C-alpha positions as CSV (number, residue, x, y, z in Angstrom):
1,M,-14.9,91.0,-15.8
2,I,-17.6,89.8,-13.4
3,K,-16.4,86.2,-14.0
4,K,-12.8,87.1,-13.1
5,S,-14.0,88.8,-9.9
6,N,-15.9,85.7,-8.9
7,I,-12.9,83.5,-9.5
8,L,-10.7,85.9,-7.4
9,L,-13.3,85.9,-4.6
10,C,-13.4,82.1,-4.6
11,G,-9.6,82.0,-4.5
12,I,-9.5,84.3,-1.4
13,T,-12.1,82.3,0.4
14,L,-10.3,79.0,-0.3
15,A,-7.0,80.5,1.0
16,A,-8.7,81.7,4.2
17,L,-10.1,78.2,4.7
18,L,-6.7,76.6,4.2
19,S,-5.1,79.0,6.6
20,G,-7.7,78.2,9.3
21,C,-6.9,74.5,8.8
22,G,-3.2,75.0,9.2
23,T,-3.6,76.9,12.5
24,T,-2.1,74.9,15.5
25,G,-4.9,73.9,17.8
26,V,-4.9,72.3,21.2
27,Q,-3.5,68.8,20.9
28,A,-4.4,65.8,23.0
29,P,-1.6,65.1,25.4
30,V,0.6,62.0,24.8
31,V,1.0,60.0,28.0
32,E,3.7,57.4,28.2
33,R,2.0,54.6,30.0
34,H,4.0,52.4,32.4
35,P,2.7,49.1,33.8
36,S,1.4,49.5,37.3
37,S,3.6,48.0,39.9
38,S,0.6,46.4,41.4
39,S,0.0,44.6,38.1
40,A,3.4,43.0,38.1
41,A,3.5,39.4,39.1
42,A,4.5,39.1,42.7
43,S,7.7,37.2,43.1
44,D,7.7,34.1,45.3
45,P,8.8,35.3,48.8
46,R,10.9,32.2,49.0
47,D,13.2,33.6,46.3
48,R,14.7,35.9,48.9
49,D,15.2,33.1,51.4
50,P,18.7,31.4,51.1
51,A,17.1,28.1,52.0
52,Y,15.4,28.1,48.5
53,Y,16.7,28.2,45.0
54,T,14.7,28.9,41.7
55,V,15.6,26.5,38.9
56,K,17.2,28.1,35.8
57,R,17.6,26.9,32.3
58,G,20.4,24.4,32.0
59,D,20.3,23.4,35.7
60,T,20.5,19.8,36.9
61,L,19.6,18.7,40.5
62,L,23.2,17.5,40.9
63,R,24.6,20.9,39.8
64,I,22.3,22.7,42.2
65,A,23.3,20.4,45.1
66,L,27.0,20.9,44.4
67,E,26.8,24.7,44.2
68,H,25.0,24.8,47.6
69,G,27.4,22.3,49.2
70,Q,24.7,19.6,49.6
71,N,24.3,16.0,48.5
72,Y,21.8,15.6,45.8
73,R,20.1,12.8,47.7
74,D,19.3,15.3,50.5
75,L,17.6,17.6,47.9
76,V,15.6,14.7,46.7
77,A,14.3,14.0,50.2
78,W,13.8,17.7,51.2
79,N,11.7,18.4,48.0
80,D,9.9,15.0,47.9
81,L,11.1,14.4,44.3
82,S,10.2,11.0,42.8
83,N,12.4,11.6,39.7
84,P,15.6,13.6,40.4
85,N,15.8,14.7,36.8
86,D,12.2,15.9,36.6
87,I,12.8,19.6,37.6
88,K,11.6,22.5,35.6
89,V,12.5,26.1,35.0
90,D,11.2,28.4,37.7
91,Q,10.6,25.5,40.1
92,V,11.6,26.5,43.7
93,L,13.7,23.9,45.5
94,R,14.8,23.7,49.1
95,V,18.6,23.7,49.3
96,L,19.1,23.9,53.1
97,P,18.0,21.4,55.7
98,P,14.4,22.0,56.9
99,N,13.5,22.5,60.6
100,G,17.2,22.9,61.6
101,D,18.0,19.4,60.5
102,T,21.7,18.8,60.2
103,G,21.3,17.1,56.8
104,G,23.8,14.5,55.7
105,A,23.9,12.3,52.7
106,Q,21.5,9.4,52.8
107,T,23.1,6.0,52.3
108,S,20.1,4.3,50.6
109,A,20.4,4.0,46.9
110,I,18.4,6.3,44.6
111,V,18.3,5.3,41.0
112,M,18.8,8.3,38.7
113,P,18.4,8.3,34.9
114,P,21.1,10.1,32.9
115,A,21.1,13.8,33.8
116,T,19.5,16.1,31.4
117,E,19.4,19.9,31.2
118,V,16.2,21.7,32.2
119,K,14.2,22.8,29.2
120,P,10.7,24.4,29.4
121,A,8.0,21.9,28.4
122,A,10.6,19.5,27.2
123,P,9.5,15.8,26.8
124,A,11.1,13.3,29.1
125,V,14.4,11.9,27.9
126,P,14.5,8.1,27.8
127,K,17.1,6.4,29.9
128,K,20.3,5.3,28.2
129,S,20.9,1.6,28.2
130,G,24.7,1.9,27.4
131,P,27.4,2.8,29.9
132,R,28.7,6.3,30.1
133,G,31.9,6.5,28.2
134,E,32.9,10.2,27.9
135,K,34.6,12.3,30.5
136,R,33.3,15.7,31.6
137,A,34.8,18.9,32.9
138,Y,34.6,19.6,36.6
139,S,32.5,22.8,37.0
140,D,31.5,22.3,40.7
141,A,28.5,20.3,39.6
142,T,29.2,17.6,37.0
143,L,30.2,15.0,39.6
144,A,26.6,14.5,40.4
145,E,25.9,13.7,36.7
146,L,28.4,11.0,37.0
147,R,26.8,9.7,40.2
148,A,23.5,9.5,38.3
149,D,24.4,6.0,37.0
150,G,24.7,4.6,40.5
151,G,28.2,6.0,41.2
152,G,29.4,5.7,37.6
153,T,33.1,5.1,38.1
154,D,35.6,4.0,35.5
155,A,38.2,3.3,38.2
156,K,38.2,0.0,39.9
157,P,38.6,0.6,43.6
158,A,41.2,-1.4,45.3
159,P,40.1,-3.4,48.3
160,A,40.3,-1.3,51.4
161,P,43.3,-2.4,53.5
162,A,42.8,-3.5,57.1
163,A,43.4,-0.7,59.6
164,A,44.1,1.7,56.7
165,V,45.4,4.6,58.8
166,A,48.4,6.3,57.3
167,A,51.4,7.6,59.2
168,A,50.3,11.1,58.8
169,P,52.0,14.5,59.3
170,A,51.3,16.4,62.4
171,A,47.6,16.8,62.8
172,A,47.3,20.1,64.5
173,A,44.0,21.7,63.9
174,A,43.9,24.9,61.8
175,A,41.4,27.7,62.1
176,P,38.9,27.6,59.2
177,A,38.7,30.5,56.8
178,A,35.0,31.0,57.4
179,S,32.7,30.2,60.3
180,A,29.7,28.1,59.6
181,P,27.8,25.9,62.1
182,G,30.0,22.9,62.8
183,D,32.9,24.0,60.6
184,E,35.0,25.2,63.4
185,K,34.9,21.8,65.0
186,I,36.6,20.1,62.0
187,S,40.2,19.1,62.6
188,W,42.3,19.2,59.5
189,M,45.6,17.6,58.4
190,W,47.6,17.5,55.2
191,P,46.3,14.7,52.9
192,S,49.8,13.5,52.0
193,E,53.5,14.2,52.6
194,G,55.5,15.9,49.9
195,K,56.6,19.2,48.4
196,V,53.9,21.7,47.4
197,I,54.5,22.3,43.7
198,G,51.3,24.3,43.0
199,T,49.6,26.8,45.3
200,F,46.0,28.1,45.3
201,D,45.1,30.6,42.6
202,E,41.4,31.2,42.2
203,G,41.8,31.9,38.5
204,K,44.2,29.1,37.6
205,N,44.5,26.5,40.3
206,K,41.5,25.7,42.5
207,G,43.6,23.9,45.2
208,V,47.2,22.8,45.9
209,D,49.4,20.3,44.2
210,I,51.6,18.0,46.2
211,A,54.5,16.0,44.6
212,G,55.1,12.4,45.7
213,K,55.8,8.8,44.6
214,A,53.4,6.5,42.8
215,G,51.5,4.4,45.3
216,Q,52.1,6.9,48.2
217,Q,49.1,7.0,50.6
218,V,46.6,9.8,50.3
219,V,44.6,10.2,53.5
220,A,41.4,12.1,54.4
221,A,42.2,15.6,55.5
222,G,39.3,15.5,57.9
223,A,36.6,13.1,59.1
224,G,33.5,12.9,56.8
225,K,31.6,10.8,54.3
226,V,32.7,9.9,50.7
227,M,30.4,11.8,48.3
228,Y,32.1,10.6,45.1
229,A,34.7,8.0,44.1
230,G,35.4,7.6,40.4
231,S,37.2,8.8,37.3
232,G,34.6,10.4,35.1
233,I,35.6,14.1,35.6
234,R,37.9,15.3,32.9
235,G,41.2,16.6,34.2
236,Y,41.0,15.0,37.7
237,G,41.7,11.4,37.0
238,N,40.8,9.0,39.8
239,L,39.0,11.4,42.2
240,V,37.6,11.1,45.7
241,I,35.4,13.8,47.2
242,V,34.7,13.8,51.0
243,K,31.9,15.8,52.7
244,H,32.9,17.1,56.1
245,S,29.9,19.3,57.0
246,N,26.9,20.9,55.4
247,S,29.2,23.5,53.8
248,L,32.7,21.9,53.5
249,L,34.0,19.4,50.9
250,S,37.5,18.2,50.1
251,A,38.7,16.7,46.8
252,Y,41.7,14.4,46.0
253,A,42.6,14.0,42.4
254,H,45.0,12.1,40.0
255,N,45.1,9.0,42.2
256,R,46.5,5.7,41.0
257,S,43.8,3.8,42.8
258,I,40.9,4.5,45.1
259,L,40.5,2.7,48.4
260,V,37.0,3.8,49.5
261,K,33.5,3.7,48.1
262,E,30.7,6.3,47.9
263,G,28.7,6.6,51.1
264,Q,31.5,5.3,53.2
265,N,32.4,7.2,56.5
266,V,36.1,7.9,56.8
267,N,38.2,9.2,59.7
268,K,40.7,11.9,59.6
269,G,44.0,10.3,58.5
270,Q,42.4,7.2,57.0
271,A,43.9,6.1,53.7
272,I,41.4,6.8,50.9
273,A,43.6,6.5,47.8
274,E,47.1,5.9,46.4
275,M,48.9,8.8,44.7
276,G,49.3,8.5,40.9
277,D,49.4,10.4,37.6
278,S,45.9,9.7,36.2
279,D,45.0,12.7,33.9
280,A,48.2,14.4,35.0
281,D,51.7,15.0,33.5
282,R,53.4,13.7,36.6
283,V,52.8,11.8,39.9
284,K,51.1,14.3,42.3
285,L,48.0,14.9,44.4
286,H,45.7,17.8,43.5
287,F,43.9,18.7,46.7
288,E,40.9,21.1,47.0
289,I,38.6,22.4,49.8
290,R,35.3,23.8,48.7
291,Q,33.0,25.9,50.9
292,Q,29.4,26.2,49.9
293,G,30.5,24.7,46.6
294,K,33.2,27.3,45.9
295,P,36.9,26.6,45.9
296,V,38.8,28.2,48.8
297,D,42.5,28.4,49.7
298,P,43.4,25.1,51.5
299,S,46.2,26.8,53.4
300,K,43.7,28.7,55.4
301,F,42.4,25.4,56.8
302,L,45.5,23.1,56.9
303,P,48.0,23.4,59.8
304,N,51.5,24.9,59.1
305,R,54.2,22.5,58.2
């Protein structure tokens, strides 16, 4: 009997101890810790300055230049680059002229190796010894990759005719769609005569299409410098691109032949090509105006006709 009482007493004592252990006590607070704003890496103040651009994965110097309406040779000079393809992710580049300089493409040759995409800590890609054979899509930037081989044109430019000034349509100046330093001083004209068979549509057509006859003269819509003359951009055939200011470019596609060379200064109304059907389903001129590298409606620049 005494033994059973002892067992019962032990059981009661054990139950009391277990009950005490199960009682909810004061718990240590759980604090969600957030990184201090002061510990975050401070961004480069130049990132907020439109004169600078931070290199992203997949960028090339030529693409950056085109997207900012600049000539890649100017970016080479402004950033003191010895190798135009040696740019790295997160590198900050100047994309606007320093000290109020007006910029303008340099005419001295700069030898560029084949353009390669930017990859972190990627080894240098050896230069290709063979000619570039493929054509590439025009994404506001690929033309520079074609110029990387010293102009890289598949088209053989025809010799420039003496006094190559076309009998042009009325050259009344039109008000530009946007106002940038020097843009309002540019006088525009239609690049060729003919019926407009395709109008600007930002999602489908980046310019206007003008019908005409094979060999018909194509003229510079405004004075400027030839940035590109070649046939390496898929869908544009024999293409000429003219830079008119730090922010405005014009493009002339599907030509039969090209009459100018890269780096050449051209006057408004000067013949730069002959209309054709290269990379097109019919003879026509595809004409674009790009502002800060972005396609804009040419009708807002060209005079009424």
